[in-house]
NUVEX-380735 format. One record per atom (N, C-alpha, C): x, y, z; residue in three letters. Coordinates in steps of 0.2 Angstrom, whole numbers, plus 5000, padded with zeros to 4 digits. Example, Ala and Ser with C-alpha at 12.3 -4.5 7.8 and 13.67 -1.06 7.14 Angstrom:
BEGIN
506649725039ala;506249785039ala;506649845039ala;506449895035ser;506849955036ser;506450005039ser;
***
This chain:
BEGIN
514849594942unk;514949614950unk;514849604955unk;515349624960unk;515449574965unk;515149614973unk;514549574976unk;514549634983unk;514849604989unk;515149614992unk;515049574998unk;514649615004unk;514449565009unk;513649585012unk;513949555019unk;513849605023unk;514549605030unk;513949605036unk;513649535038unk;513049535044unk;512649495041unk;512249465043unk;511749445038unk;511249405045unk;510949465047unk;510449475050unk;509749485046unk;509049515046unk;508849525042unk;509049575036unk;509149605037unk;509349665031unk;509649625027unk;510349585032unk;511049555028unk;510749505022unk;510149475026unk;509949405019unk;509249445016unk;509149505014unk;508649505012unk;509349555006unk;509849565009unk;510249595005unk;510649554998unk;510749495000unk;510949414998unk;510549424991unk;509849404994unk;509449374989unk;509449444984unk;509349494987unk;509149544981unk;509849554975unk;510249524981unk;511049544974unk;511049514969unk;511049424972unk;510749344969unk;510049374963unk;509849394965unk;509049424961unk;509249454956unk;509749524956unk;509849554951unk;510749544948unk;510749474947unk;511449474943unk;512049454947unk;512049494952unk;512949514957unk;512949434956unk;513649434959unk;514249384964unk;514049414973unk;513949364977unk;513849384982unk;514649334988unk;514849404989unk;515249354998unk;514849365003unk;514549335007unk;514149365013unk;514749315020unk;514649375025unk;514849345029unk;514749355036unk;514649315041unk;514549335049unk;514949305053unk;515249325060unk;515449305065unk;515049265069unk;514349285069unk;513949205074unk;514149145065unk;514149085070unk;514249025065unk;513548985067unk;513149035069unk;512248985073unk;511849025067unk;511949045062unk;511649085057unk;510749025056unk;510349045055unk;509949015047unk;509749035044unk;510048995037unk;510149015032unk;509648985028unk;509248935032unk;508748915025unk;508148975022unk;508049035024unk;507749065022unk;508149105016unk;508549095014unk;508949125010unk;508749115004unk;508349055004unk;508549034994unk;508949024992unk;509448984995unk;510148984989unk;509948954982unk;510448964978unk;510448944971unk;510448884970unk;510048844964unk;510248784964unk;510648774960unk;511248744965unk;512148754958unk;512448684965unk;513148674958unk;513148624965unk;513748664971unk;513748644979unk;513848694984unk;514348634989unk;515048674989unk;515548654994unk;515348674999unk;515248645005unk;515448635011unk;516148635016unk;516148675017unk;516648655022unk;516448685030unk;516448635035unk;516048615042unk;516748635046unk;516948665052unk;517348645058unk;517048665067unk;516948655071unk;516648665077unk;516548745075unk;517148755074unk;516948865074unk;516948895069unk;516548855063unk;516448885055unk;516248845052unk;515848895048unk;515548855039unk;515848905034unk;516148875030unk;516048895023unk;515748855018unk;515148895014unk;514848875008unk;515148915003unk;515048874996unk;515348894991unk;514948864986unk;514748914982unk;514248914973unk;514748934971unk;514248914964unk;514548994960unk;514649054959unk;513849064962unk;513649144961unk;513849164969unk;513749114973unk;513449154981unk;514449124985unk;514549154990unk;514949124995unk;514949175002unk;514649105006unk;514549125015unk;515049105020unk;515349145023unk;515949115029unk;515549135037unk;515149075037unk;515049105045unk;515449075052unk;515549125055unk;516349105060unk;516749155061unk;516549175054unk;517349225052unk;517249245045unk;517849345045unk;517649335039unk;518349335033unk;518349345028unk;519149345024unk;518849395020unk;519649445024unk;519849505024unk;519749535014unk;520249455014unk;520549485004unk;519649485001unk;519349405003unk;518549404999unk;518349455000unk;518449505006unk;518049575005unk;518349635001unk;519049635001unk;519349684999unk;519049664989unk;518949604986unk;518949604978unk;518449634976unk;517649634982unk;517049644980unk;517149734977unk;516649734974unk;516749804970unk;516149814975unk;515649824979unk;515249864982unk;515149824988unk;514949854995unk;515049835004unk;514149835004unk;514049785006unk;513349805010unk;513549785020unk;513349835023unk;513349825031unk;512549825033unk;512649805039unk;511949815042unk;511849885044unk;511149915042unk;510949995043unk;511349975053unk;511249935058unk;511349945061unk;512149955064unk;512649935059unk;513249945059unk;513350045058unk;513050055055unk;513250105054unk;513550185057unk;513850205060unk;514250255063unk;514950205066unk;515050155065unk;515450135068unk;516050115065unk;516550105066unk;517350125065unk;517550095057unk;516950025059unk;517049985052unk;516650025047unk;516150035048unk;515450095042unk;516250135039unk;516350175047unk;516750235047unk;517350235040unk;517650175039unk;517950185034unk;517950165027unk;517350105027unk;516850125019unk;516950175018unk;516450245021unk;516350295019unk;516850345017unk;517450315019unk;518150355016unk;518250315012unk;518250265010unk;518450225003unk;517850214998unk;517350244999unk;516650264995unk;516350194992unk;516750134997unk;516150064996unk;515650044994unk;515050084999unk;514550055001unk;514150074994unk;513750024995unk;513149984991unk;512850084986unk;512850114991unk;512650154989unk;512850194987unk;513550204988unk;514050244984unk;514150234977unk;514350174978unk;514450104970unk;513850154963unk;513350104968unk;512650114964unk;512450174965unk;512250254963unk;512150304965unk;511350324961unk;511350284957unk;510750314950unk;509950324956unk;510050294962unk;509450314965unk;509250364968unk;509950414970unk;510250464972unk;509650544966unk;509550514963unk;509050564959unk;508550564953unk;508050514957unk;507450494957unk;507250554966unk;506650624962unk;506450634969unk;506150554975unk;506350594980unk;506450544984unk;506350564992unk;505650534994unk;505150554999unk;505150485004unk;505450525012unk;505650465015unk;504650465022unk;504550415023unk;504050405031unk;504450385035unk;504350405039unk;504650375046unk;503950385050unk;504450365058unk;503950375064unk;503950285067unk;503350325071unk;503450235078unk;502950185072unk;502450225072unk;501650175069unk;501650205065unk;501350145061unk;500950205049unk;501050175045unk;501950175048unk;502450195040unk;502150145036unk;502050095037unk;501950055032unk;501250065026unk;500850075032unk;499850105027unk;499950155024unk;500650195029unk;500750295023unk;501050275018unk;501150225021unk;501850225011unk;501550205007unk;500950145006unk;500550115004unk;499850165001unk;499750205004unk;499350245003unk;499450324996unk;499950334999unk;500350384998unk;500650364988unk;500750304988unk;500950234982unk;500450264978unk;499650224981unk;498950214977unk;498950294973unk;499050354979unk;498850404977unk;499650434970unk;499950434973unk;500450464968unk;500150414960unk;500250344961unk;500050304955unk;499350314952unk;498950324954unk;498450354950unk;498450434947unk;498850474950unk;499050534949unk;499650524942unk;499450484941unk;500050464934unk;500850474935unk;501050454941unk;501750454942unk;501750374943unk;502550354942unk;503050284941unk;503350274945unk;503050234953unk;503350234959unk;503750204962unk;504350174966unk;504650144968unk;504750134974unk;504350084980unk;504250064985unk;504650034987unk;504950054995unk;505350004996unk;505850005005unk;506249985007unk;506350005012unk;506549945019unk;506349995023unk;506549955029unk;506149885029unk;506449835031unk;506449745030unk;505849725034unk;505749765039unk;505149755046unk;504449775043unk;504249825037unk;503949855033unk;503449805030unk;503849755028unk;503849685024unk;503849705015unk;504349745017unk;504749765010unk;505449725010unk;505749735004unk;506449675002unk;507049715005unk;506949785010unk;507349785012unk;507949855007unk;508349895011unk;508349965006unk;509049955003unk;509249885002unk;509849864995unk;509549844989unk;509049834993unk;508349794985unk;508249864983unk;508149914987unk;507749984982unk;508250014979unk;509050004980unk;509350054975unk;509450014972unk;509549944972unk;509549904967unk;509149924960unk;508349874963unk;507749884959unk;507749994957unk;508050044960unk;507850094958unk;508450114951unk;509050074951unk;509750094947unk;509550054940unk;508750004938unk;508649964934unk;507849994931unk;507650044933unk;506750074930unk;507150144931unk;506450154926unk;506450234925unk;505750264930unk;505950284936unk;505450304940unk;505250384943unk;504750384942unk;504650484944unk;504750504951unk;504650444957unk;504350444964unk;504850394966unk;505350414973unk;505550334975unk;505350344980unk;505050304986unk;504850314992unk;504950254997unk;505250265003unk;505550225008unk;505150245015unk;505050185016unk;504950195023unk;505850195028unk;505750225031unk;506250225034unk;506150195043unk;506450145045unk;506450125054unk;506750195060unk;506450205063unk;506650245070unk;507650235069unk;507550145070unk;508450125072unk;508750165064unk;508850175060unk;509150165052unk;509150235051unk;509050285056unk;508950365054unk;509850395050unk;510150375052unk;510850405050unk;511350385045unk;510750295044unk;511050255039unk;510750285033unk;509950275031unk;509450315028unk;509750375025unk;510050415028unk;510150495027unk;510850485023unk;511250455025unk;511650435019unk;511750415012unk;511350355013unk;511050345007unk;510550355002unk;510050375006unk;509650415002unk;509650495003unk;509350564997unk;509350614995unk;508850624996unk;508450645003unk;507750655003unk;507350705001unk;506750724997unk;506750794996unk;506050785000unk;505950745004unk;505550745008unk;505150735015unk;505050725019unk;505150665024unk;504250675028unk;503950635030unk;503350615034unk;503450585042unk;503350605047unk;503550575053unk;502450555055unk;502650505055unk;501950495057unk;501650475064unk;502250495068unk;502250505077unk;502950465077unk;502950485085unk;503250485089unk;503250425095unk;503050365096unk;503150305101unk;503350265103unk;503350235109unk;503650215115unk;503850125111unk;504350135107unk;504650095104unk;505250075104unk;505450045101unk;506350005100unk;506650065105unk;506750045113unk;506850115118unk;507450045121unk;507350005120unk;508049955121unk;508950005117unk;508650045109unk;509250055105unk;509150155108unk;508550215107unk;508750255107unk;508650255116unk;508550205123unk;508450245129unk;507950305132unk;507850335127unk;507350375129unk;507050415124unk;506350435125unk;506150495119unk;506650525116unk;506650585120unk;507150615121unk;507550615116unk;508050545117unk;508650525111unk;508450515105unk;507850495106unk;507350485100unk;507250545097unk;507150595097unk;507050665095unk;507550695093unk;507950665097unk;508650715095unk;509050675088unk;509050605087unk;509250575083unk;508550605075unk;507750635076unk;507350665072unk;507650725070unk;507850775075unk;508350825074unk;508650845068unk;509050775070unk;509650775065unk;509750755059unk;508950685058unk;508850675053unk;508350725047unk;508150775052unk;507750825047unk;508050905043unk;508550885048unk;509150945043unk;509250995039unk;508751035035unk;508951055029unk;508551025026unk;507850995027unk;507350935023unk;506650965023unk;506350965018unk;505251005021unk;505350925024unk;505150945031unk;504450905034unk;503750915033unk;503550835034unk;502850835037unk;502550815045unk;502150855049unk;502150825056unk;501750835058unk;501250775062unk;500450805064unk;500550875068unk;499950905066unk;499850995072unk;499950975079unk;499850915082unk;500050915090unk;500650895090unk;501050865084unk;501750825088unk;502150855093unk;502450815097unk;502750825102unk;503350845099unk;503750885100unk;504350935101unk;504450985093unk;503750975091unk;503451015082unk;504251085082unk;504251115086unk;504751175085unk;505251135086unk;505351115089unk;506351075087unk;506151055082unk;505751015079unk;505951005071unk;505951045066unk;505351125071unk;505351165065unk;506151195065unk;506551195069unk;507051245070unk;507651195066unk;507651135064unk;508151095060unk;507651085052unk;507251085053unk;506951095043unk;506951165039unk;506851125033unk;507051205030unk;506451225028unk;505851175028unk;505251195029unk;504551135032unk;504251165040unk;503851115040unk;503251115039unk;502851085038unk;502251105037unk;501651005040unk;501051055043unk;500851015048unk;500350975043unk;499850925048unk;499650885044unk;498950865050unk;498250845047unk;497950835053unk;497350755051unk;497050745053unk;496650685053unk;496250695045unk;496250645042unk;495950655037unk;495150665040unk;494750695032unk;493950705038unk;493650695033unk;493750645027unk;493250585023unk;493250525027unk;493050485022unk;492850435025unk;493350345021unk;493550335026unk;494350275024unk;493750215026unk;493950155023unk;493850065025unk;494350055030unk;494950085032unk;495250085040unk;494950095044unk;495050065051unk;494850075056unk;495350115059unk;495050135065unk;495450185068unk;495750255066unk;495450285073unk;495750365073unk;496650385070unk;496850325072unk;497750335071unk;497850305062unk;497550265058unk;497350295054unk;497050345049unk;496650385051unk;496550435050unk;497150485047unk;497250505054unk;498150505054unk;498550505047unk;498450445047unk;499150405042unk;498850415036unk;498150415035unk;497750465029unk;498050535028unk;497850575032unk;498150655034unk;498850675032unk;499350635034unk;500150635030unk;499850625024unk;499850575020unk;499750545014unk;499150615011unk;498850645014unk;498550665008unk;498950755009unk;499150745016unk;499750835014unk;500350815008unk;500750755010unk;501450775006unk;501050764997unk;500250734996unk;500250714990unk;499950804988unk;499450834992unk;499450904988unk;499950964989unk;500450964992unk;501250974992unk;501350964984unk;501350894983unk;501450894975unk;501050904969unk;500350944971unk;500050954967unk;499350924964unk;499350854968unk;499050814967unk;498250814968unk;497750804966unk;497150854966unk;496750814971unk;496450874974unk;495950844982unk;495650764975unk;495150784973unk;494750724967unk;495150664967unk;495650664965unk;496450584963unk;496550554972unk;496450604976unk;496650584982unk;495950544986unk;495350584988unk;494950564989unk;494550474987unk;494750484979unk;494550424976unk;494950384978unk;495650374981unk;495850324981unk;496050294989unk;495650374994unk;495750344999unk;495250315000unk;494650314997unk;494050294997unk;493850214998unk;494350184992unk;494350124990unk;495150094993unk;495550124996unk;496050105000unk;495850055004unk;496249965005unk;496149925011unk;496749925013unk;496349885020unk;497049875025unk;497649835021unk;498449865023unk;498849815020unk;498949735025unk;498849705022unk;499149635022unk;499649645031unk;499249605036unk;499749595041unk;499649675045unk;499649735043unk;499149775047unk;498249785049unk;498149795056unk;497349805058unk;496849795053unk;496449765054unk;496049735050unk;495349685051unk;494849725050unk;494049695054unk;493749635052unk;493449595054unk;493149525051unk;492949515055unk;491949485051unk;491549445056unk;491249395058unk;491549375063unk;491349285062unk;490749305070unk;490149275068unk;489649255072unk;489549345075unk;489249325079unk;489349415081unk;489749455080unk;490549425083unk;490949465084unk;491349505079unk;491549555081unk;492149605075unk;492649585078unk;492949545076unk;493849515076unk;494249565072unk;494749605076unk;495249635074unk;495949595074unk;496349635070unk;496949565069unk;497349615064unk;498049615069unk;498549665066unk;498949665071unk;499749675067unk;500349695071unk;500149765074unk;500249775083unk;500149815084unk;500849785091unk;501449805089unk;501849755094unk;502449795098unk;501849885099unk;502449925105unk;501549955108unk;501749965116unk;501150005118unk;500950045117unk;501250105114unk;500850155110unk;500250135104unk;500450065099unk;499950045095unk;499650015096unk;499649995104unk;499049935107unk;498550005110unk;499050055113unk;498350095119unk;497750115111unk;498050125105unk;497750185102unk;497150135101unk;497050065100unk;496450025098unk;496250025105unk;496350015108unk;496149985115unk;495450065119unk;495950115116unk;495650175117unk;495050175116unk;495050145111unk;494250155105unk;493750115106unk;493850055108unk;493550015110unk;493749955114unk;493049945119unk;493249875121unk;493049795117unk;493549745121unk;493649705118unk;493649645122unk;493249595123unk;493249545127unk;493849515129unk;494149505125unk;494549435123unk;495049475121unk;495849495119unk;496449505119unk;497149465116unk;497149455111unk;497549375109unk;498349445108unk;498849425112unk;499649445112unk;499949405111unk;500449435105unk;501049395102unk;501849395106unk;502149385107unk;502649385112unk;503249405110unk;503649435112unk;504249475109unk;504649415110unk;505349455105unk;506149395107unk;506149415114unk;506449355115unk;506949355122unk;507349445125unk;507749465118unk;507949535119unk;507449585122unk;507049565119unk;506749645116unk;506049645125unk;506449635129unk;506049635138unk;505649715135unk;505749755134unk;505449835136unk;504549815129unk;504849795127unk;504249755120unk;503749715127unk;503649735133unk;503349675137unk;502749725139unk;502949815138unk;502549835140unk;501849845136unk;501849805128unk;501249785126unk;500849755134unk;500949725137unk;500649685142unk;500549735146unk;500449775150unk;500749845154unk;499849865151unk;499949885144unk;499249925142unk;498549855141unk;498649815139unk;498149775139unk;497749745147unk;498249765153unk;498049725160unk;497549805158unk;497949845157unk;497449935161unk;496849935156unk;496749915151unk;496149905148unk;495649855150unk;495849815155unk;495549755159unk;495049705154unk;495249675150unk;494749625147unk;494449565151unk;494149545147unk;493949465153unk;494449415152unk;494749415145unk;495549365143unk;495649395140unk;496449365143unk;497149365138unk;497249295134unk;497549305129unk;497649245128unk;498349275121unk;498949235126unk;499549235123unk;499949165120unk;500149215114unk;500349165108unk;501449175106unk;501449125104unk;502049145103unk;502149205096unk;502349255098unk;502449285092unk;503149295086unk;503549345090unk;504449335087unk;504749285092unk;504649265094unk;504749195101unk;504449165104unk;504549115108unk;504249065111unk;504449125121unk;504049155120unk;504249185129unk;503649195133unk;503349125133unk;502649125135unk;502649145140unk;503149105144unk;503449105152unk;503349175155unk;503949225148unk;504249285151unk;503549325152unk;503049305148unk;502649375145unk;501849345153unk;501949275154unk;501449265157unk;501849265165unk;502349285168unk;502749315171unk;502549375175unk;502649425170unk;502249515169unk;501849505170unk;501249475167unk;500449475167unk;500349465175unk;500649415178unk;500449405183unk;500549455191unk;501249505188unk;501449535192unk;501149585190unk;500749605184unk;500349655185unk;499549675190unk;499549605194unk;499049605196unk;498349585191unk;498249595185unk;497749575182unk;497449495184unk;496649525184unk;496249495187unk;495549455182unk;495949445177unk;495549395172unk;495749345170unk;495449315166unk;495649255163unk;496449255159unk;496949225161unk;497349215157unk;497449135154unk;497649135149unk;497649085141unk;498449115138unk;498749025139unk;499349015135unk;499148965130unk;499548985122unk;498948945118unk;499648935112unk;499948885108unk;500548885104unk;500448845096unk;499748855094unk;499648865089unk;499148875085unk;499148905078unk;498648955075unk;498048895075unk;498148845076unk;497248805078unk;497348795084unk;497548835090unk;497148845096unk;497148925095unk;497248955092unk;497249025090unk;496249025090unk;496248975085unk;495448975081unk;494848955084unk;495148905090unk;494648885091unk;494348915097unk;494948965101unk;494649015107unk;494249045105unk;494549085096unk;494049135094unk;493449115091unk;493149055089unk;492849025088unk;492049025097unk;492649025103unk;492148995109unk;491849075109unk;492449135108unk;492149205107unk;492049235104unk;491649185099unk;491149225093unk;490649265094unk;490349245101unk;489649275100unk;489649355107unk;490249345107unk;490549415112unk;490649465105unk;490549535109unk;490449585104unk;491249575101unk;491649615102unk;492449605100unk;492949585102unk;493449565097unk;494049495101unk;494549545097unk;495249565098unk;495549585096unk;496249535097unk;496749545091unk;497249505090unk;497949515089unk;498449545092unk;498849585088unk;499549545093unk;499649605095unk;500449625096unk;500949605091unk;501849555092unk;502249565090unk;502149505086unk;502449495080unk;502649435075unk;502349445069unk;502549485065unk;502349495060unk;502149445056unk;502449405057unk;502249345053unk;501749275053unk;501849275061unk;501149245065unk;500649275063unk;500649335065unk;499949365064unk;499649375058unk;500049385053unk;499849375046unk;499549305044unk;499849255046unk;499449195047unk;498949175049unk;498849225057unk;498249225059unk;497749235055unk;497949325053unk;497449365049unk;497049335043unk;497549265039unk;497249255033unk;496849195031unk;496949175039unk;496249125043unk;496149165045unk;495749175050unk;495049235050unk;494749265047unk;495249275041unk;494849325034unk;494449255030unk;494849195029unk;494649165025unk;493949135030unk;493749135036unk;493449085039unk;492649155039unk;492949205042unk;492449275039unk;492149265033unk;492149235028unk;492149235020unk;491449175020unk;491849135021unk;491349085021unk;490649065027unk;490749125030unk;489949115037unk;489549165033unk;
***
């Protein structure tokens, strides 16, 4: 089998790696010739490189990539086509739907598996893993994946994996920007909404638009929403069945009231699937924070909270529960200025120190300008390396609490691992 991968963004690169892992041949293309392929882990085999000023072609036994142009003949010769979820709804995607060439149409055995989607602004990854653990402890064979931003291998990997195993439940993390794509590619039996927050407004433009996308996504499905979620009346009119969830009322190891809501959602879905209260309670009592998500470590006198909080609602949910002496914030990409509002949230809670570090991009100057424009009266510092961050954590470790968050999952995970090692040695 041969697949064409159109677009080599995050999902495209994950798709390439997944197809190669599953034994497919791959033709990949992106009209941008300046694509970093270092993370593709190209197969060790003879490679021909054709390069000119505008385009690059790399040809090996199982993998061909064209950068700067697309070979329509090569695409037509493929058995299935993978497009970036962001392309869904465009003219090119519509033509593929008509021809039935999308991967989810060609490889469709995943649609026979009971499928649960978890979507929303914050808490998706934690909720997915909570529910996975509960269902597995109840004896179910669960396949988990989806949104690449959640640390999974992407939607296409999930589809390919589902075609090769005998699973009882397919559990999909659905990014709020890929609702239409996922609605087409998966047959959801249940959908859980963690919350609606202020993120990806470069795409949604307004919360009302985001709500309308969810209403369409929920149409004719069984959904779970928080008891006090905005727009519940709209969701109820669209869904075939609406089930409310509440804060989990037993103890868990995770910090924050928002995690009690995540646990409440996982519990509501599990109870609907007839999982016993005992299994749910035992699972959630032992559940530990997912790598890169908010966790707390003790260093000297300080509780050091570390985890991705890449939008203002995520950050405020933490800041509203505790006072932090210092807040370290990873910066967003240059084209994601809407995410700079996390700085507004940090300034609002007025810590003694705000430390900026490169998260997704080195946009320190832009972030520094934003903080100064907000009239923040505390100390502002910028750092460029993990070692510098650790030095400042040590300096502030005799205060009560420090928060390290913001943008940049990999950067924050690296910080988290170093902080954890230091904490375990003290």
